[in-house]
C-alpha positions in Angstrom: 10.2 7.1 15.3 12.2 6.2 12.1 10.5 6.7 8.8 10.9 5.5 5.2 10.1 7.3 2.0 8.0 5.6 -0.7 5.9 6.6 -3.6 2.1 6.2 -3.4 0.2 6.6 -6.7 2.9 8.9 -8.0 3.2 11.0 -4.8 6.0 10.9 -2.3 5.0 9.8 1.2 6.7 9.1 4.5 5.6 6.3 6.7 6.8 4.8 9.9 9.4 2.1 9.8 8.3 -0.7 10.0 4.9 -0.5 8.4 3.0 -3.3 6.8 0.9 -2.8 3.7 -2.2 -3.7 5.8 -1.3 -1.0 8.3 -0.9 1.6 5.5 -4.3 0.7 4.0 -5.9 1.0 7.4 -4.3 4.4 8.0 -5.7 5.5 4.6 -9.1 4.1 5.6 -9.2 1.9 2.5 -11.2 -1.3 2.4 -8.8 -4.0 1.3 -11.7 -5.9 -0.3 -12.3 -3.1 -2.8 -8.8 -2.3 -4.0 -5.8 -3.9 -5.7 -2.2 -3.0 -4.8 0.8 -3.1 -7.0 4.2 -2.9 -5.3 7.2 -2.3 -7.5 5.3 -3.4 -10.6 4.0 -6.6 -9.0 0.5 -7.2 -7.7 0.4 -8.0 -4.0 -2.1 -10.8 -3.2 -4.6 -9.7 -0.6 -3.6 -12.6 1.6 -0.1 -11.1 1.9 -1.0 -7.5 3.0 -0.4 -8.3 6.7 3.0 -9.9 5.9 4.2 -7.3 3.3 6.5 -4.8 5.1 7.1 -1.6 3.2 10.7 -0.7 2.4 12.5 2.5 1.5 11.9 3.5 -2.1 8.9 1.2 -2.7 6.5 2.3 -5.5 2.9 1.5 -4.7 -0.1 1.9 -6.9 -3.5 1.5 -5.3 -6.5 1.0 -7.6 -10.1 1.2 -6.4 -12.7 -1.1 -7.8 -15.9 0.7 -8.7 -19.1 -1.3 -9.1 -22.0 -0.3 -11.3 -24.1 -1.4 -14.1 
């Protein structure tokens, strides 16, 4: 299976090609409702996670929301 290299929160990572952002988040066991994703310095709307295919060299930053009072 072909792979692509990308950067995830500053760390290199290989993923299958093709992989959607939603599939990556599922593989990482992340709840899409509790995170924000920046791809190549642009916020990806949650509604676009299924349609956003990752590409060679993408730089992803995933931020977790933490609730509290």
